[in-house]
N, C-alpha and C positions, 0 to 999 in steps of 0.2 A: 501288672505287666503281661499277664496271660492274655488278654485279650488283642494285645497289639497285632499278632499275627494275622487274625480275623480282619483287623483294621486296615492292614496293609494288603490283605488279599482283596478287599473291597473297594481300595484304592487302585490296585493293578487294573481290575476288572473294568471301572470307570474308565480309565486311561486308554484301555484296548477295547472300548465300545464304540462302536458308530454312533455319531450324534443324530443321524436320521431314524434309525430303527431302533437305537438303544441297546443292539445285541452285541455280542462279540463281533468283530470285522470278520466278512466272509469274502474271499477273494479281496482284498485290500487294494484299493487302487489311490494313490498319491497325486494331487495337482499341484501346478507349478507354486502355489502359496504356501505349500508344504501341509496341508489339511489332507486327512485319510479318510476316505469312506469305502463301504461296500461298491463292489462293482452294480450290483442289482439297484442300490440304493440311487447312486449318481444316475443310472440309466433313466430312472423313474422320474428325476430331477430334469434331465436333461431332454426328456420327450423325443420329438422327430427333429429338434434344432439343430444347428452344427456347434451352438454355442452353450454355456451356461454359466451361472454365477455361484460361486463358492457359497453354500449354506451358512458358512459362519463368517466369513469376513468381507462375502457379497463381490470378490473380484471377478472380473469377467475371464474366462475361459474359453480358448477355442479348441475344440476337438480335433485329434487328428482323424485321418479318414477312415480309420478303422471305428472310428466314434469313442465310446467311454471303453472298449475293451482295448483301445490302442494306447491308453493312459498307462504310466509306469507301475509297474507292482511295487508295492511295499513289503520287500521281502522280510525285513526284521520284523516288521509287526505281524506278519503271517505266521512267522515261526514262533514269536512270543504267545501268541493266540493259543497254536497248537500245544506248547510246553503248559499253558496257563489251563488248559482244559484236561491234559492228562494230569496235573497236580490236582486238580477238583475232583475227578475218577479216583484218585489216590485216597484223598481226604474224605469222599464218601464211603469208600470202602472202610477207612479206617473208623470212622464214626458207627458203625455197624457192630464194632466190636464193643466189649464192657468197658466203659469208661471207669476211670479212677473213682469217680463220684458216687458209683452204683454199688456202694456197699450194703452190707446186710446190717440192718438194724439191731440183730441179737448178736452178729459175730462180727464188729466192725474191721478185723482184719481180713475178712473174704469178702470177694464182690458175688452179686448175683450171678448164678450159672444157668438156673432153670426156672420154669413157673408151675406151680403146684395148682392143677386144675381144680383140685378136690378144696383146697382152702383158699384158692382164688386171690394167691400172693407170691411174688418173686422168692425164689429161696438160692441159699448158698450151698457149698459141697456139706457143710457141718449140719445144717437143717435137713439135707436129703438124706444123711446117716442119722440123724435123731429123729427129731420131732414127725418128720414126712417122710419116714421109711415106709415102702411099699403104696405110697400115694400116686394117684396117676399124675404122671410129668410130662412137659413138653419146653420146647425151646422157648427162650426169652423173644425171639424176633416172630415165632410164629403166633405165640399168644399177643404179641402186640398185633399183629395183622388181624387175628380172630377178634380181638377185642376194641379194635379202632372203631368198627361202625355202631358198637353198644355205647362207647363211650360218645362218639358223636352225637347220637341219638340222644343222649342225656344232656349234653351241651346245648342242643336245639330245644328239648323240653325244657332245660333250666331257662332259655331265653325268653321262650314264650311265656314262663310263668312269670319272669321278671319284667316282661314287658306289659303283662295284664295288670300287674302292681305299679307299673310305672304309668300307665294309664289311667288306674284309679288316683295316682297322687296328682296326674295332669287334671284330672276332673275335678280333684279338692282344690286346685290353685285356680282352674277356671271359675268353679261355684264360688269361691273366696272373692275372685275379681268382680263376679256379678254381684256380689252382696254389697262390696264396697260401692260399686257402681249405683245399686239400688238405692243404699242406705244415702248416699249424695243426692240422688234425685228425689228422696223422700225429704231431705232435709231443705233442697232447693225449693220443694213445693210448698212445705211449711213455711219457710222465710219468704217467699212469694206471696202466699195468702196473707201472712201477717203483714206484709208492707201493705198489700191491697186494702187490708181493713184499716189500717194508719192511715194511708192516704185518705181513705174516704171520711174518717175522723177530723183529718187535717182541712179536706175540703169543706166539710160540714162547719167547722169552725170559724174558716176564712168567711163563708158565707154570713153565718150569723155577726161577725164582726163588722161585715161590709153594712147590714142592716143599721146596726149601733150607730156608725159612723155617719151613715146618711141623716138619720134622725137627729144626730148632734150638730151636723152643721145646719140643719134647716132650722132647729130650735135656738140655736147661737144666734143667728141673725135677728131672731126677734127679742132675745135678751139684750142685745147689744142696743138696738133700738130704744127701748123701754128704760133700760138702765141709764142710758146717755140721757133722755128728758128728765128723767128724776133727778140725775146728779147736778146739771144745770140750774134747776128750779131751786133745788136744796141749798145749793152755792149762793144764788142770788138773794134767798130767804135769810140766811145767817149773817149776811153784810149787813141786814138791818136797815137797809134801804127799801126806796119804793120799786128798786130795777126788777123785782122778782115779777111785778105786774106783767112785765114785757114776756115773761116765759108763761105766763097762765094758760093763754089761748093754746100754744103749741103743745103744754102738758097736758091740757084738757083733751086735745086731738088724738094725743098718743095714748092716754089712758082709756079714751073712751073706744079707741081702735080694738084694744086686747079686751075690754070689758066683757064684751059680747062674744069674744071668741073663744071657742072650747078648749080646754086645757089638753096638753099633748097627752097621747094614750101611750101605755106601756108597748115596747116594740114586741113583736111576736116572734120569737127565736124558736128554733128546734134542735135542741144539744143532742150530739149521738151519745147514744147509752148502749153499754155491752152489756149483753143479756146472758150469762153463761148457762150452757144446758143443765140438764137434771144431773149428769154425769159427775162425779166428784171432781173430775180435772175439766176445766171450760175446753172446748175444742175449737180449733180453727177450721176443720174440715174433714171429711172422713180419710181416714188412713186405713187402709187394708193390707193384710199381710198375705202375700200369694206364695205357694209353695213351688218351689225350683226345682228342675229336674236334679235328683240326687244323683251323685257319682255311682257308677256300678261297683258292687262287691265283686273284687277278682275271684276266680276258680281258675283251678287246673284246668289247661286245656284238654280236650279229648285226645284220647290215645289215637295213634296212628291208624288211619284206615276208618274211623269211626265219624258221624257226623255229630253236628251240635247245633244249637239255635238260642236264642236270645227272649225268648216267651212270645205271646201271642200279641201283646200290646202294639196297638198301631197309633203312632203319633201323627198329628196334623201335618201336613208337608209346608214347611214356611215358603212363602212367595219369594222369589228371587229379586230382588232389586237392582237394577240395571245402573251402574254410575258411567258416564261417559265424559272424558275431560281431555284436554291437552288443544290439538290443533297443529298445523303445520305450521312452523317457524322457526327461528332461532331465539327467540325471546324464552323470559322465565316463564317457565309451565309448559312450553311448546317442545314439539318433539319433529326431528328430521326425520329418523328412521328407527322410531321406537320397535323392540325386537325381543325384547324379554320384561317378565314381570313376576314378582313375588310379594307377598304381604306377610308381615310380621305377626306377633301375638298380640302387639299394642295397638294393630291396627293401622300401620303404615305402610304405605303402597310405594315399592322401588321399583321404577322403570328403567330398564337398560336401553339406550339409544345409541345404537350403532351409527347415527351420523353427528359425531363428535360432540354430544351433549353429554357423555358420561352416564351418571346415574342421579335421577331426579327421585325426590322422594314427596309423597302426596298423603292427604288424610283419605280415609274412606269416604269422604263426601266430594273427593277431588280437589281439596284446597292445596295449593303449593306449599311446600314447608321449607326444602332446603335442597340444593344439589350438590353433588362433589365429582371432580374429573377421576378417572380411571386409571391413576398414576400405577406405574410399576415400580419404577425408583427413579430417582432424579427428576428429569424432565420427560423420561420416557412414559409416552401414555399408550393404552389400548383402545381401540373401537369395539365395545363389548358385544359378544354374540350372545350372550343368555347370562340369568343372575338367578342365584337360589340362596335360601337361608338355611343355616345349620341349626344345632339343636342349641346353642348357645344365643342366638340372634344375630350372629356375624353373617357376612355376605361372601358369597364366591360367587366371582366373575370371570368367564373364559373371553379371550379376544387374542387379535391380532394386532401388533404395533406398527406393522411393516417390515419389521428387522426379525421377528420372532412372534411366537404363540406361547401365552401363559395362561396359569391359572393363579388367580389372585385373589386373597384371603382379606377382608376390610372390615372393620367393625361399622357400626350403622352410622357413623358420622365421616366414614371415608377414610381412616387412618389404616394406611397398609399394615397387615398384620403377618403374614406370610406370603411365600409364593413359589410355584415351580414351573419348569419349562415344560412346553409340550411340544411334540413334532410338529414343524411347519408344513402344514397342507394347503393352505389356500382356500379349504372348504370351512362352512360356518360350522359352530358346535354347539352344543347343548350340554347344561350342566343340572347336576340333581344331586341332594345328600341325602343318604341312609344314614338318617340321626341315631338308630338304634346301635349302629357299630361307628358311626363317624367317619363313614366311608365317603368319597367325593367320586361321583360318576359323570364321566365326560364321552361324550359321543366323538368319533373320529373317524373320517371319510380320506383315504388318500388314493392315489392313481388319476387316472384320467376320465373323464365324462363318460365314455364308453366301456370302460373297465373297472369301476372303483372297488376298492377294498374297504368293508365297513366293519366297524367293531366299537363295542362300548369298553371303556378303560376304567378300571375300579381302581382308586387309590388310597392312600392314607392321606391325612393331612400334610404331613411331610414330603409328599411326592412319590412314595414309596409305592411300585406298581402292585397291586395283589392279585388281579385276575383279569382277563379280558373276556367277554361276552358277545354273543352273537354273529361271530364269524360264517357260521356255516347256512344260516336260514334266507341268506340272498336279500338282505334289505341292501338299498341302493342309494337313498338321501335321507337318512335319519338327522333330525338336529336337535327336536325337543325331546327331552326324558323325565320321568318322575319315579318316584319309590312309594309303593303302597304302605300302608301301616303294617302288613305282612311282611315287608321287605322285598316282595316282588317288584321286577324291573318293567317299566313299561315304556316304548320307546314310538315315537310316531315316525312314518316313513312317507314322504310328501310325493315320492316318485312311485311307490307301489300302492298309495293310496289305502294304506291298513295303518294298525297298531301291532306291534310285536310284543309279546308278554314272555318275560323269563322269570324262573326262581330267582331268589337272592345268589345262588351257587352258580348261576350261570344256565341251568338246564332250561332248555326251551319248553313252554308251557302250550301256547297257541298265539294266533293271530286272528285280528277281525277287520271288518271294513269292505274294502275292495271297490273298486273306480265304480261310480256312479252319484245320482242325487236322489234315489230312493232312501227309505227309512232304512238304517243301518249301513248306508254305502258313504263313502268319503270321497272328496276331491280334495287332494293336497293337503292334506292334514299336517297342521303345525303344533301350537301349543296344548300340553296335554297336564292334566293334574286329577288328582281324586279326591273324594270328598269322606267324611268319616265313618260313612256307610260301606266304603269300598268303592262306590260307584267311579266310573271313568267318566272325566270331561275332556273333549276333543275340540279344539278350534278347527272346524271344517272349512279351510280357507276359501277355496272356489267355490264351495256352494253357500258362501255368505252366512255362516251359522255356527252356533254352538251346540254340540251333541252331548247327550249323556248315554252312558251303557253300563250295565251293571258288570259287576267282577268277572263275569264269565264271557263278557262281550257281547251282551243281548243288549239291543237297541230298547232303551226305555223312553225318550222322550227328546223333543227340541228345548233347548233351553232359551235359545235366542236366535231370530232369523232376520232377513233382509238388513244385513249387516254390511260395512264396507269392509271387507275382506279381512276379519279378524285372525290376528296373527299369534297371540299370547294369552293364557288365561290363567288363572289363581283363583285359589279358595281361600277366602278370609273368614276366621272363625271368633266371634267376641263371645267369651263365656260360653254358654250352653245354648243361646238363644237366635243369634244372627249367623246368616250364611250370605255373604255377598259376592255377587259376580261380577267381575271386571272384564272389559273388552278393550282394545286399543287398535284402530284402524290404521294399516300401513300408511297410508295418505289420504289427502283431501282433494284428491282429483277426480272429481265426476261429470265431467263435460265429455259428451261424445266427440270423436275425431273432429266430426265436420261442423261443430257449433262452437269450436272456440273462435271469437270473433276478430275480425281483421288480424291474420295471422302474419308474420313477417315471411314465412315460407312452409311450405309441406311437401310431403313426398316420402319415398321408400328409401331407406338406408339400412344396411348391414351393421349392427352394433357388436363389438366385443364384450362378452361379458366379463365382469371383474372377478369372479370367482372360477367359473369353469373355464374360461377363456376360449370359449366357444360363439361362432359367429352368428347370429341371429337376425333374420331380416324383419324389421319394424317399420310401422309407418308413423313418421315423426312429422310434429307439429311445432314450429320455432314460434313463439310470442315474448317479446320483450325479456329476451336472455334466457329464456327458459326452453328445454326442450321436453316437449311431452311426447311419449312414444306408446303406441298401441299394437295390437296383435294385428289389424287390419285399418284399412278406413271406414269401414262399417261400426266398429267396435263403439261399445255405448260408454267405456270409460279407459282410461288411459291405467297401464299396467306400471308407470313409473314416470318421473320427473326427473331431470336433470338441472340444476340452477348453476348457470355458467357467468354469472357476475364475478369480474377479476379474471377470467381466462383468456387464453389467446388461442387463436385456431391459425393451424399448420399442418402444412403437406406432409405426408410421410408414409414410406412403405414399410408395412410391419406385417410379419408373420406371412411373407409372400401374397398379401391381399392387394389386389390392383384398385386403383382409384381412392385409396385411403387418405384419411387425414386425420389429424387429432387436435383434441382441445386441452392446452396444459395450464395446470393451476398456477398463481402467484406464489405459491409454496410447495417445495418439493415433495412433502410428506402428505400432501392431498392427491385423491386419486387423479390419473390422467383417463380421459376417455378418447376411444378410438372408433372412428367409423368409416364405412366403405360406401360410396355411391356406385348405382349402376354404371356409370360412363365417365369419361372424364370432364364433359361437358357439366354433368349433374354436379361433378364433385366440385368445380368450379364456381357453380352458382350456389350450393350451399355453404361453402366457404366464404364467399361475398356476402350471402343474407347474414350469416352467422357473425361476421367482423363488424356489419353496419349495426345489428342489433344489439351487439355488445358495445359498440361505441356510443349510441345514444343514451345508454344508462350505467357507463364508467368512464372515468378520465384515465385515458391511454398516454402515458408521458412520452 
């Protein structure tokens, strides 16, 4: 029963927390639907418009002339929040006092009062008067403050030692996997060699039998002829008459035919003979035993402030193997909008597709294995933004369902294990897992395009927020994130064209990159991962390449170049031997704007962004119900394509934009597209051509 007040306090805090910022209400405002939010949070949702939708029930709310500030105050909630904060302050002060559980182990009736610096232990009044008389003492609270860094350093050192031993065990496991794989390969090679020898023996045997059968057939004809002539003459002779005289001529001819004919010669065959070698055991082939890289023996890490190295041995660098698979489409193994990738220890590739394909699973050779929808609960599904694997081989997926944003844990077959809600932001997110601590790291961007608020949220698997990282360093549009073997957090920022690096506790270390196409520079970096040596691999999206940097951010080399906008990267390790790079193209639209044959219509349109709600002018080409959009008419490749089969074109005034129209989908859960033409005549022409293009390819009731 002692835990009840704490649980009750937790429940009260949850009820008094804003569902947008997840903090206690600040200047709480109540909507007509009776849902309450912080004034600043509602202001962020409303933006510059005169209406907003309730973030919980989605009810449309018309704001008063004063805007969000004119909404009614929730005075009851405000008072309760104030009292709750006062109670929390009182509870904190109470916790600083000696607790009844802090009893002296030598004098159980007394509680600890002081800390003996000489003996480095807490003591009670009787201890002070007895064994610790005249010792140097200090208060419990001061001792805790003084010793906290030492204990934290010991914890950190212990975790590093633990990680080295865990790494050793992982190395043993990988070596075991490699041994099993090599043993199976050797078994297969021996079996194959044996089968090949047996096949040769069988083939030789069949050839010999065929020779024998050929000779048998040839001689059998002669035997039949001679035997028949002799049988007839003998039969007539035995009857005692003179009829045998009629057979004499024929018998003389047949016997004379074979009298001068050479007798059949023996058939020359070449039977297979197995000749064992001089070794005691016959061998089918040469079996060589190769030494595998042994797992490193763990050693205690160097003390803080000192360096360490791993010896002077230099291993030959493995050649990367590029595996390309997929292609644009909605069929099995195809992608609409592949956006995230991760690889399991078993060599399975998991691809997150933001275009309603959920998660698809492939082998390292690109063979499709299975797929599953990214279900949250019931029939609610999310469009995944990113995917990561935890230490148990389960998947963490972040995404948006249209009514909320979630982090969901699945097993590798797609069964939901757990989930927790995220703040609804409308921006893409990235996810990574710190397997040492089993923490889930998720990028979060709030606010509008011109003034984003960016941070990395660190959660426990149950959704408890541990800390936030990166609020002060000026990140603008992060999405992809990874954690290296030392626990450092790396975030790619496609708007700043660089990578930010933080310690596991959130301390900023450095950033590298910078806008450009030279060595060490980046243009809209996206996916990011690290290899076993700590090198950093970045999908340099607009430079169409994958780059490698060392752990300090120094450029090392180009992994791959001349790609079709690489979006996500992952490192797969099989045993100690194989590193496989994977790249996924955002789309397969390669034709220049003026090279699409016989377009239905083309020209400039302004397009409303789905995520950032910003109008951008694009050169658009309409062809067979698909709209390809480019930066301008000289662009060599499209930056995107929208498939409008099943959509309807309708006029609409949205966001104060003139000459606007929209394309509405057959399913309200699918995205609606908004466009604006330069003038009313162009708007009508675009609507006419879109309707005609769609009408030729779909049946409209």
